[in-house]
C-alpha positions as semicolon CSV with decimal commas, in nm:
position;residue;x (nm);y (nm);z (nm)
1;M;12,751;8,484;12,624
2;Q;12,690;8,449;13,034
3;P;12,774;8,099;13,088
4;L;13,117;8,241;12,964
5;I;13,083;8,570;13,214
6;I;13,011;8,311;13,483
7;G;13,296;8,089;13,418
8;S;13,516;8,407;13,387
9;V;13,403;8,499;13,749
10;L;13,454;8,141;13,875
11;M;13,801;8,126;13,757
12;V;13,912;8,475;13,921
13;I;13,754;8,357;14,220
14;S;13,913;8,045;14,229
15;F;14,230;8,172;14,126
16;G;14,191;8,484;14,433
17;L;14,120;8,189;14,673
18;V;14,439;7,987;14,529
19;V;14,663;8,315;14,586
20;M;14,514;8,383;14,937
21;S;14,598;8,017;15,023
22;V;14,950;8,073;14,924
23;V;15,012;8,353;15,112
24;H;14,850;8,281;15,480
25;G;14,969;7,922;15,435
26;Q;15,221;7,748;15,652
27;K;15,533;7,489;15,496
28;R;15,560;7,658;15,182
29;L;15,736;7,562;14,895
30;K;16,013;7,793;14,732
31;F;15,753;7,876;14,485
32;E;15,470;7,997;14,735
33;K;15,759;8,168;14,950
34;K;15,836;8,351;14,658
35;L;15,453;8,484;14,565
36;H;15,395;8,546;14,909
37;K;15,700;8,802;14,925
38;L;15,560;8,944;14,589
39;V;15,205;8,992;14,686
40;L;15,316;9,115;15,061
41;G;15,637;9,277;14,972
42;K;15,792;9,099;15,317
43;D;16,002;8,781;15,339
44;V;15,867;8,535;15,602
45;D;16,081;8,307;15,808
46;D;15,859;8,029;15,894
47;D;16,095;7,776;16,083
48;A;16,102;8,015;16,425
49;P;15,746;8,053;16,493
50;D;15,638;7,679;16,416
51;Q;15,941;7,606;16,698
52;L;15,804;7,844;16,907
53;Q;15,431;7,731;16,869
54;S;15,544;7,350;16,880
55;Q;15,703;7,437;17,245
56;A;15,435;7,663;17,414
57;Y;15,212;7,335;17,265
58;H;15,390;7,127;17,479
59;I;15,431;7,332;17,768
60;M;15,012;7,353;17,738
61;M;14,998;6,965;17,786
62;E;15,227;6,967;18,059
63;L;15,021;7,214;18,241
64;G;14,768;7,003;18,181
65;E;14,906;6,677;18,311
66;A;14,972;6,898;18,632
67;L;14,653;7,032;18,664
68;E;14,537;6,614;18,657
69;E;14,706;6,539;18,941
70;Q;14,508;6,436;19,275
71;E;14,785;6,574;19,494
72;D;14,734;6,933;19,537
73;H;15,133;6,931;19,600
74;A;15,197;6,748;19,290
75;Q;14,945;7,000;19,139
76;Q;15,152;7,318;19,295
77;H;15,512;7,199;19,170
78;G;15,378;7,092;18,779
79;V;15,249;7,459;18,774
80;R;15,571;7,584;18,868
81;Q;15,748;7,423;18,614
82;A;15,498;7,537;18,375
83;L;15,475;7,899;18,442
84;S;15,883;7,903;18,455
85;K;15,842;7,746;18,117
86;V;15,692;8,009;18,023
87;S;15,900;8,261;18,122
88;E;16,126;8,098;17,937
89;L;15,909;8,105;17,595
90;H;15,809;8,457;17,666
91;A;16,192;8,578;17,670
92;E;16,279;8,379;17,357
93;T;15,960;8,500;17,157
94;A;16,063;8,830;17,285
95;E;16,393;8,805;17,158
96;Y;16,273;8,676;16,814
97;E;16,063;8,959;16,775
98;S;16,362;9,178;16,824
99;Q;16,559;8,997;16,565
100;S;16,281;9,051;16,297
101;S;16,213;9,407;16,341
102;A;16,570;9,507;16,381
103;E;16,614;9,300;16,070
104;E;16,301;9,501;15,938
105;A;16,469;9,832;16,001
106;T;16,688;9,972;15,705
107;P;17,039;10,121;15,785
108;E;16,912;10,434;15,590
109;N;16,701;10,523;15,868
110;K;16,981;10,424;16,129
111;T;17,250;10,654;16,037
112;K;17,046;10,913;15,863
113;K;17,140;11,272;16,035
114;P;16,879;11,587;16,052
115;N;16,941;11,831;15,808
116;L;16,948;12,117;15,976
117;K;16,994;12,484;15,862
118;V;17,084;12,800;16,092
119;V;16,884;13,075;15,953
120;K;16,990;13,435;16,110
């Protein structure tokens, strides 16, 4: 009887780990995206955050290369370029976040007017 209980507990734990890996994983299949939407109740667009993360990675690599330069002028120029790219990336990130928050807002909340009554 005890091996049956231990086996069922291990199966439940492994199923929970599988579900959590699907929920928190990246590059999901269509089925996994549906399961993620079912578990968390919202749809997630994975393409834009990966693109922004890739851009941030490249900016950091360019910054590292600029800091390895021997001349101070070359370092300053590289850091300025990296800073301008970071500013552009920050603007893109803010734009993406505003779009995602606008999609989350329902039209009912936007058009709902207060229901006020005049009491005499």
